N, C-alpha and C positions, 0 to 999 in steps of 0.2 A: 551730347557725345563725351562718354566715360575714361576718363588715363588714368594712368598710374604717376605721383605728381615728382618719384623720386626715377621716371623716365620721363620723363615734359622735354629732355633737348636733343630726346633722341631722335633719332632718323625719321620713322613711321611716325614719331610718337606724332609728331611739328608735322607733317605732311599728314595725317592719316585722320587726324584733332582736327589745330588748327586754321588745316587751310581748309581743308575741303571745311569743316564749318561756317568758312567765309566765304567761299566759293558759292556753295547750295542759299546765305543768309541776304551778301548783297548782291552773285548775278541772277541767283533762282530763286529768289522769295521767300523762302522757308525757312519758319520760323528755327532753326536750334541753336543748342548754346552746350557751354561747355563747365564741366566738374571734372574734379578727381575724389577718390576715396574715400577722404573725410566727408564727407557729405550726400553720401548717397543714403542716408533715411531719411534726405525731407526730397524723394522724387518720387512725387505719386502719380499714376497715371500717362507718364509721356513712352514714347518713344526712347531707346535707350540705343543705343547703338557702341560697344560697349569697344572699346581698342585690343587692341594688343600692349599696350603694354599693361595694360589688365589685368587682359585675361592668362596671361604669363600662371602670375601670383594668384589667381582671383580662387580665393576659398569657397564652400558651400553656403559658409554663413553672409559672407554679404550679397551671393545670392538669393540666399532664401527672404534678406532684409529688402533687393529687390524685385522678389516676387513676390512675394508678399503685399504689398505699396501697390498691388495691381499695374507695373511696369508691362511695359515689350522687353523684351531683352533679344537684340540686334547682335549675333556674337564676326566683330572684326577681326582673326587671325592675319590674316593678311598670307605671310610668309611664315610663319609655328605651324607644328604640332595643333591638334581640336583636341582637346582633352573629352575627352565620355562624359564623364559624372553635371558636365557643366553643361554640353549640349541638355543635359539632359531639362534642364529648367529655359531652354531658350525657342522664341518662338522663329525664327533666320537665320541661319546664316548668311554672312555674305561673304560672296571670293571676292578676290581684285585680278584673280587671273580664268585663265575659261580650264586652266588644267581643273585645277581649282578646285572650279565651278558643277565638274561634270562627275570629279570624285565625289559633291556631299552628295550631287542627285544621285547614286546609283549607292551608294557608305546610308544617308538617311530619306529615306526615299518616304518617310513617313512625316517630312519636315521643308518646308518651303528656303528653299536656297535659292540664291538672288546677287546677280554679279553688280559690284557697279567698280569699273570703269577704275584705274590707279591716276591719279591727275597728275601730271605735267607741275616739277616747281615750280611755281609764279615766279618763282623771284631770281628766275634766270629771265633776256633779254632776250627777241630774235632779233638784231641789227642784219645787214647788207655787208653782207663776204667781201672782203676780196683777198683772196686765195687763190695764190698762181699754182702751185701746183697740190700734187697731191699729200694731206697731213692725214692720218690716221692717230685719232687718239684714245690713253683707255684711260674713265674714267672711276672708282670705286675703289672699296678697299686689298692694299696688294690680296691678303691670303685665297682670294674670290679668282682674277684674272686668273682664267685656262694656260701654261704653260707662260704667261707673263718676265715671270725669270726669264726668258731665253731667246725672248722677240727685242729689247733694246734694238737694234739696226733697224731698227723697220714698225713699231710701235712705243707713238711719245706718251709713257703714264701721270695722270696726276692723284695720287692715292687720297684714297678718302675715308675718314675714321666716322660713318655713321651715326655711332652711339656720342660725336664731338660736333656738335653744330660753329664750334670759332671762325673754324678757314673756308672764308665761304670764295677766296681768290680763285676759283672752280669753274666761275656764273662767270665773271667772263673770259676767263679761259679756253673757255669751253668754245665760244665762237669762231677761235685763229683756227675748230676741226676742221675738214668736210664731208670724214670719216669716222664711225668707233668705234671699236673693238672689244666685244660685246661679248665676247665666248666665254664663261663659267667655268672652277673646274667643279668637280661634284664631289657636294657634304656630303649630302643628306636629299638621300634618293626619295623619301617621303613629303619630299618638303614643294611646293610649289610654289614659285617665286613669279609674284607680278612681269611683263613685258618692261618693267620704266627706263630699263633704262637702251629699249631699242621704240618704244616713247619722246623719250630727249632728242637720240640721235633725231627722230621724224621731224622732228621740234625745231629743231637748229639746222633742218635741212642735208639733215646727213647720212651716208648709207652707212651700211653695221658688217660685221664680220659678226656671222654665226654661225653654231652648227645647228642644222635642223632641227634634229631633236630634239634640240635647250626645252624646255617651258613653252613658252606660248607662239616660236617664233614662228612657227606652218600658218597655225591660225591668224597671225598677221602677215608676214612677206609674202605669204605661199609657195610653190610648188616654180614659182616661176621663176621667184629669187632671185639673180646673179654670182650672190655672194656667197654663197651658205658653204661652211665646212663640212667638207666634206668626211672628214671623221675627224678625233681627239686627240689626233699628235699633231707632234710639231714642223712632222715633213708636209702633211693636209692641211697646216694651218699654214705656210708660208710658204704652199702654192699657191694659193688663195687668193691671198696678202696680196702676190709678184700675180694670177692675174688680176687685181684688183689692178694694180701699179700701169698693164699692159694695155689698158682698156680704158684708165681715164679718161673721159669726157668721150671717148665715146657715144655710139647707140646703146652700148650693151648700160656702160654708166648710168645713161639719163632715164636709161627702165627700168634700175634701181630704183633715185631719185625720184621717178612717178611714182609707184610702188611705196615708199616712203611719206609724197604727198597725201594717200590715202590712209595711211595709219592715225597722222597730223588728225584728218576729218572727228574717224573712231575716233581718241582719244581729247577730243578735244571737252575744254571747261561748260558745253550746251549736252554734250553726250550725255554728260555724267550727267551733268542739274537732272537728262532725261529721265534716267536708269528710278537715278534715287528718289522722280516726285512717282515714281513707276512701283516704286519697289512701295512709298509709300499709299500708294493705292491697296495693295494688296493684301497689305497687315491690316490698314482698317478696315 
């Protein structure tokens, strides 16, 4: 795994380099190591997973070094825009979302595109909840939550800065909620984000409130999920929240949780290791 040293503390670097490497090595028995950009000249005949933190400003010279040393280059842009000059050096494009995978397969038919599902942060600990009433939380960047500033009467926000990992209190706080508001503002239509907020909610046995057309939501939740927000208006969001409140602990609520349990299975470390081993079989 190759990352950019000054972005070491970014969430995408921590999760998709350091945590993923540990999962693959300790649980999957895969010989995976980590370096930053300063040591790329020392890598020879390796499978290199180039992390988003490295790719954002990676140069042709860096790619030429890696390529000339007979390395196999796999690009993991996560939720950043791919760059054509970088893709020309690559053997494989790694997708972290289903929409991203479909896009890669359509745009770059001559290249291998492969899905590595985004794992849930292992610093989260699953505990038995003792919540007597519905509590809806928002965990994420303040700027990303759709109409979040107008939902204080319905949702308890817990704002996180993904480029700073100092505040870890939310890892404990998240278990005090049984529903997650994960609807995002559309900041860039060309970016496909992994369904990580949905995976995190599934891990904590929570239902979610999300727009159907947003990201991979319909791929994982299916069209039968009961708490899809009809459209992106504030009125529609409040209506869906009220529906969740009136159906809390009903058959509808438990149907939603059943779907969330299936998502948890599809995003387990075991599944991610399986996807990674399949990638290795394809490129070796």
